[in-house]
N, C-alpha and C positions, 0 to 999 in steps of 0.2 A: 538591394546591393549584392546579395549573394548570387541572385539570378544573373545580374550583369557580369559579375566576375566569372561565373561559369561560362557565359557566352564568350567572354574575352579569352579565357583559357582554351575553349574549343576552337576559336578562330586562330589562335596562335598555334595550336596543334594541327592545324590544317583541315579541321572539320568545319564546314560552313555553318554559320549560325542558324540558318533555316533548317538544316538537318537536325541540329541539336533541339530546336523548338518542336519539330515534328516528332522526334523521339520522345520528348517530354510529354507531349500531348497524347501520344499513343500509350504511354505508361499510365497517364492519368485516366484515360478511357478504359484501359484494361483493369485498373484498380476499381473504377466505378462499377464495371460489370461484375467483378468478384464480390464487391459489397452487395450489389442488388441480388445476386444468386444466393449469397449467404443469408440475407434478410429473409428471403422466401422460405428458407429451410429451418431457420433458428426459431426458438421460442424463448421468451424472456419472461422471468417471473420476479416480481418484487414483493417480498414478504414483509409485512409490517407486524411486528410482534407486540405492539403496545407501547404505552408511555412509561418510560423508566422512572418518571417522577411520581407516578401513582403508587399509593401505599400497597405493598405486597407484590408489586410487578417484578421485582428482582429478588431472587432467592439469596444470593451471596454478593452483595454490592462490593465493588472494589474501587480503589482509587485509580482513575484513568486520566492522565494529563490532557488527552485529546478531547476536543469538543464532541458532544453527542449530536448526531444528525438523525432526524426522523424522516423516514421514507413514506410516511402516511399519505401525503398528498399524491405522491407518484403511484402508490399502490391503489389508491382510490380512483385515479384517472384510468389506469390499466383495468382494474376491476376484474371480476370473475367472468371468464368467457367460455 
């Protein structure tokens, strides 16, 4: 719906819809190129520090209302390289 509204606004403003579509496609292609270049330069690390439920794993436990998420599976898939 938002796409259609944008096209209608562009047509009303005198910009042909085809021009808007080409500009949008060019921006998407540019963004994809930026992502590809960034991925080739970046390094990602996921550190799994252990299971907080194990005895002695946490030095000073606190009350945290947020749920705990373990990144163990992700760290194992990435593994040491």
